N, C-alpha and C positions, 0 to 999 in steps of 0.2 A: 574596581579590579574584578574581573570574571574569574570564577574557579576555573583551573586547568585541569584537564584528564591526566591522570597518572600514566606514565608510561611504563608499561608492565615488560619485563624482561622475559625474552625467550630463551630458555636454557637447552644446550645442546650438548651432545655427547664431544669427545675429544679423541680423535683417531687419526694417527699418522700425521700429526700436526695441524689437522683440519678440524672444523666444527661441524660435522653432518648432523641432520635429524636422523633419528632410527629408520633404517630401511623398511622396518614395518609400518612407518606412519603414526605408531601408538604413543600415546602419553599417559601419565597418571597424575593424579592431585597430590600434592605435597602440603601438609598442614602443619602448623605449629603445635606446642605441646598442649594447646587448649582447643584444638581441632580447627583453628582459623585456617583458611586457605592461603596458601603463600604463592604458589605457582604450580604451573605443569611440567614435570620432568620428563624427558624421553624414557619410554619403555623399551629397553634394547631386547635384541632378538638374537638368537644363536649365530645369525649372520652377522650381525653387528660383532659378536664376540670372535668369530673367524677373521674378520677383517683386522679387528684390533691385534690378532695373533700374526697377522701377514705384516702389519706395520711394525710391530716389535721386532720381528726376525730381521726386518729388512734395515732397522735402526741398530741392530746390535753390534755388528761388525765396526761401525764407526765409533759408538759409545765405548764399547770394551777396549778398543783400540786407543783410545784416547789415554794422554797421561793421567795418572792419578791425580796430581796436581790441578790440571785443567777441570776435572770432575769437580774439585772442592771449589774451585772458582765459579762454576756454573750453579753448584747448590748455594753458595754464598749469596750470588745473585738472585735467586728465588728468594731468599730472607730479605734481602734489600727491596725487592718489589713488593712483598707482602707488607713490610713497614710502612710503605706509602699508602697501600690500601687498608691499613689497621682498622679504621672506622668502618668500613663496608663489612669486613668480615666479622668484627665484633657484634654488628647488627645480626648477620646471617647465623652466627653460632648462637646468640642469644634466643632467636626465633627458633632454630632447630632442635636446641637442648633445653629452653625453658628456662635460661639462666637470665639472673640480673645483669644489667649493662656493666657493671664492675667486674662480676665473674667470668662474664663472657671475654672481657679485655684480658683478663688475666689469662685465659685459655689461648688466647689469640697470640699474647706474648709469649707463652711457653712454646707454641707452636713454630713461631718465629725463630726462637732459641734453638728449638729441636734441629731445624734446617741448618743452623751454624753449627751446631754440636756434630752432625753427621759429615757436613762440610770439612771440618777439622780432621776427621778420622780418614778420609779418602786415600791419604798418602801415608798413612800411618799403621793400617791394619796389616799390611803385609809384613812389616817389622815384628808384629805381634804374633801373628799365626804362621809364619815362614821363617826360613833362616837356614845355616848349614847344620848340617846332621854329622855326628861323629860315626865313622865306619871303619871297619877292618881292611885295611888295604890301601894302595897308593890312588885314592880318589877323592875329588870334591864331591859332595853330595848335597844339593840344594833343593830344598822345598819352598815353592811359591804359591799364594793362591791366585785362583783365576775364577772369573764369574761363571755362573753355572749356564746362563742364557736367557730364555725368555721365562719370567716368573708372573704367574695369576696371584693376584693379591685380592682377597675378600677382606675389605676393610671393615673396621669394627662397627657395629650397628648402632651403639649408643654414643661412643665418642667421635663425632661426625668429622671433627677436624684435626685435633691433636692426636686422636688415636689414628686416624688416616695418615697423617704424616709420619707418625711413629713407624708404621708398617711398610710405608712407600719409601721413604728417604733412605733407610739402609740397603734397600734393594737396589736402588740405581746409584748409591754412593759406592758400590762395589764393582760396578760396571756391566749389572745386568740391565734389561729392559723389563717394562711391566705393562700388564693388562689389569686395570683396577677397576673392581667391581664396587662402587660407593654404597655407603649406607643406605639401605633400601627405605628407611623411614625418613632419612634426613639426607637427601643427596647433593643438597644445594651448595653448602660449602666446597664439596669435591668439586663440582661442576664450574665454580667459579675459581677455583684454584687452577683447573685446566687453563683459564684465561691468564693466569699469572705464569704459569709454566711456558706458555706460548710466546711470552715477550721476556723471558728470563735466560735465554742463550740454551735452553733445553731444547736438543735436536728432536724435529719431529718423528714420533714413532717411539721414543725414547720412554714416555709415559703416555698410556692411552687410558682414558677414563669413560666408563660405562655407568649408565645408571638403570634401576630397573629391579625386576624380582631376582634376588640373589639365587633362590632354589631354581629359578628358571635359566639363569646364565651361566651358573657355577658348574653344572655337570658337564656342558661341552667343553669348557675350559679344562676341567679335570681329564677327560678322555682325550683332549687334543693332543695327537702325537707330535706336535711342534711346541709344545709347552714342556719346560724342562722343570719346572717346580712350581708348588702352589703353597701360599700362605692362607690357612682355614681361619683366620682370627675373626672373620664375620659370620662364621657357620655355626648353626646350633649342634647339638650332639648327634641328632639323628642325620642331618644333612651332612656333616663332617664324616661320619661312618660310610655313607654313600659315596662321598668323593674320594675318599682314601682308596676305596675298592676300585673306582675307576682310575686314579692315578697309578695305581700299581701296573697297569697295563704296559706302559712304557718305562717303567721304573724311575718316576718322577721324585725328587725331593720333596717331603711334604712336611710342612711346619703346622702342627696340630693345635688346636686353639686351646689356651689356657688363660687363667686370670691374672691379668696385667693391670697395674696402677700406671697408666700413661702419664700421670703428673711426675711421676719418680724419673730420676736420670737413668736412661736406658744403659744396659751393657752393650756388648758387642756380640750377643747370641744372635739376633737378627741379621747381622751382618755374615757371620760364619755360617749360619744356615744355608745360604745360597752361594757359597764359595766352594770351588773343588781345589783340590791340592795337586800341582804338578810337581814331580820330583825329578832332578835331573843329576846323573852320574857323569863326571868328567875325569879322566886320568890326570893324576898331578906330575906323571913324568917317571921315568926311570929312576931308581934310587941309585946314587953314586957309592964310591968305595966309602966315603965318609959318614954316608947315611942321610945326606942331605937331599932335598928334592925342591922343585919351585911350585 
């Protein structure tokens, strides 16, 4: 039997539900923890970032308008699809992060569970952060959370899969759409995740995945007038300060980088960070002689 040639995978961006190459035509080498070549990843340009924002904005109306229960079903579907590709992601995480097969498998399992965790929160977060408010006067006063809009997400640099999902899932669980800049050093799990998202009922444009130099892509996202918020998880201290200044131009919500143990069960902070609160007043009706009202 003759030796066969390995079929090398061509990794692509994920923008608007499609898999384009970078408009710049550039790629960069991705290596494992020992410096062994793994693949060439697209080197995204500022034009790619702008295209991703356009796609995210176009998808926002439909995704934010979907029922919370439906969004939960979609996120759970992602977990189902990842379960079927568990071995592939175990290999990719092991290569990306220099982990043993058993440790990489544990990371993948935790990542799948993280999707399930956020899927369960989609139709419950409103009860936690919204509700009726006591007011003086014959009024109903109700507060309810609404998604912020388009969120730029700088994925953690070291936790290429679990960290990525831990910052992405809460953004889309609450009805936002996302433009994700994958880990610069280890982008392959994120680019493979895009293939799962494309077949998991996630509408095109809800999640857009870019790979490349974080310091090159992020400034254009932070300054973009149609980006409503930015998560700086993958930015170093110097870059984070620069991006905060750029984000202030259109009063973006900014989630600053902070030490996080992604293996721990998350709270709801990353969901509430990208929610707005809408409060509605409604008269209860005139008080009758008996003091009752409807």
